[in-house]
C-alpha positions as CSV (number, residue, x, y, z in Angstrom):
1,X,5.6,-11.5,-34.4
2,X,3.4,-10.4,-37.3
3,X,0.8,-12.6,-35.8
4,X,0.8,-10.5,-32.7
5,X,0.2,-7.3,-34.7
6,X,-2.3,-8.7,-37.1
7,X,-4.4,-10.8,-34.7
8,X,-3.8,-8.8,-31.5
9,X,-4.0,-5.1,-32.1
10,X,-7.8,-4.9,-32.8
11,X,-8.8,-7.1,-29.8
12,X,-6.3,-5.1,-27.6
13,X,-8.0,-1.9,-28.8
14,X,-11.4,-3.2,-27.9
15,X,-10.3,-4.5,-24.4
16,X,-8.4,-1.2,-23.6
17,X,-11.5,0.8,-24.8
18,X,-13.9,-1.1,-22.6
19,X,-11.4,-1.0,-19.7
20,X,-11.0,2.8,-20.1
21,X,-14.8,3.4,-20.1
22,X,-15.5,1.2,-17.2
23,X,-12.6,2.3,-15.0
24,X,-13.3,6.1,-15.9
25,X,-16.9,5.8,-14.9
26,X,-16.1,3.9,-11.8
27,X,-13.3,5.8,-10.5
28,X,-14.9,9.2,-11.2
29,X,-18.0,8.1,-9.3
30,X,-15.8,6.9,-6.4
31,X,-14.2,10.3,-6.2
32,X,-17.4,12.2,-6.5
33,X,-19.5,10.0,-4.2
34,X,-16.6,8.8,-2.0
35,X,-18.8,9.3,1.2
36,X,-21.2,6.6,-0.1
37,X,-18.6,3.9,0.2
38,X,-17.6,2.2,3.5
39,X,-14.6,4.2,4.9
40,X,-11.1,2.7,5.2
41,X,-10.0,3.2,8.9
42,X,-7.5,5.8,9.4
43,X,-7.9,7.5,5.9
44,X,-9.8,10.7,5.6
45,X,-12.3,11.2,2.8
46,X,-10.1,13.8,1.1
47,X,-7.1,11.5,1.1
48,X,-9.4,8.7,-0.2
49,X,-10.5,10.9,-3.1
50,X,-6.9,11.8,-3.8
51,X,-5.6,8.3,-3.8
52,X,-8.5,7.1,-6.0
53,X,-7.9,9.7,-8.6
54,X,-4.1,9.2,-8.4
55,X,-4.5,5.5,-8.8
56,X,-6.7,5.9,-11.9
57,X,-4.2,8.3,-13.5
58,X,-1.2,6.1,-12.7
59,X,-2.8,2.8,-13.9
60,X,-4.3,4.4,-17.1
61,X,-0.9,5.8,-18.0
62,X,0.4,2.3,-17.8
63,X,-2.3,1.2,-20.1
64,X,-1.5,3.9,-22.6
65,X,2.3,3.0,-22.4
66,X,1.4,-0.6,-22.9
67,X,-0.7,0.1,-26.0
68,X,2.1,2.3,-27.4
69,X,4.8,-0.3,-26.8
70,X,2.6,-3.0,-28.4
71,X,2.1,-0.8,-31.6
72,X,5.8,-0.4,-31.7
73,X,6.5,-4.1,-31.5
74,X,8.0,-4.0,-28.0
75,X,5.8,-6.8,-26.8
76,X,7.2,-7.8,-23.4
77,X,7.4,-4.3,-22.1
78,X,3.9,-3.8,-23.4
79,X,2.6,-6.9,-21.5
80,X,4.0,-5.7,-18.4
81,X,2.4,-2.4,-18.6
82,X,-0.9,-4.0,-19.5
83,X,-0.7,-6.2,-16.4
84,X,-0.1,-3.1,-14.2
85,X,-3.1,-1.5,-16.0
86,X,-5.2,-4.5,-15.1
87,X,-4.8,-3.7,-11.4
88,X,-7.2,-0.8,-11.9
89,X,-10.0,-3.2,-12.5
90,X,-9.0,-5.9,-10.0
91,X,-8.5,-3.1,-7.3
92,X,-12.2,-2.3,-7.8
93,X,-13.0,-5.6,-6.1
94,X,-11.3,-4.2,-3.0
95,X,-14.5,-2.4,-2.1
96,X,-15.8,-5.6,-0.7
97,X,-12.8,-5.8,1.7
98,X,-14.3,-3.0,3.8
99,X,-18.0,-3.7,3.1
100,X,-20.7,-3.8,0.4
101,X,-21.0,-0.2,-1.1
102,X,-24.5,1.3,-0.8
103,X,-24.6,2.9,-4.2
104,X,-27.1,2.7,-7.0
105,X,-27.1,-0.4,-9.2
106,X,-25.4,1.2,-12.2
107,X,-22.4,2.2,-10.1
108,X,-22.4,-1.1,-8.3
109,X,-22.2,-2.9,-11.7
110,X,-19.1,-0.9,-12.5
111,X,-17.2,-2.8,-9.9
112,X,-17.8,-6.0,-11.8
113,X,-17.2,-4.5,-15.3
114,X,-13.9,-3.3,-14.0
115,X,-13.0,-6.8,-12.9
116,X,-14.2,-8.4,-16.1
117,X,-12.1,-5.9,-18.1
118,X,-9.1,-6.9,-16.1
119,X,-9.7,-10.6,-16.8
120,X,-10.0,-9.8,-20.4
121,X,-6.6,-8.0,-20.1
122,X,-5.0,-11.2,-18.4
123,X,-6.4,-13.3,-21.2
124,X,-5.0,-11.1,-23.8
125,X,-1.6,-11.0,-22.1
126,X,-1.6,-14.8,-21.6
127,X,-2.3,-15.2,-25.3
128,X,0.3,-12.7,-26.4
129,X,3.0,-14.2,-24.1
130,X,2.3,-17.7,-25.3
131,X,2.8,-16.4,-29.0
132,X,6.1,-14.8,-27.9
133,X,7.3,-18.0,-26.2
134,X,7.1,-20.0,-29.4
135,X,10.5,-20.2,-30.8
136,X,11.0,-21.8,-34.3
137,X,14.3,-22.2,-35.9
138,X,16.2,-25.1,-37.6
139,X,17.6,-26.5,-34.4
140,X,14.7,-25.8,-32.0
141,X,11.4,-27.1,-31.5
142,X,8.2,-25.1,-31.2
143,X,6.6,-25.2,-27.8
């Protein structure tokens, strides 16, 4: 498991930093400029703003818990939390389910940086899980 700590901690920090920056910008802009986005039928603007902010807080807390568990060597719980955190970025693509947002290019780009950050998290989780699944002992073969 030392390999996970030695090779994984710095990339995880970079990915989480990028994800935090991207989702913070995107979600804050979504709350502030919610009226610029196509509405979801049956959900008021105020409820939308609350749900966006709540979702960001909840998923970001999962990211923090995932990082904390990773640093403590609790890798499987960490990876589960990190996958939940990745939903904050994948969820950004949901804008296209209700229409194309009419927002400035910078804010439009944060939809894609969120998705990219999530994909990076998935790659990291897949890498770490593959390392955890390798069992080496006298009577077992490494996979």
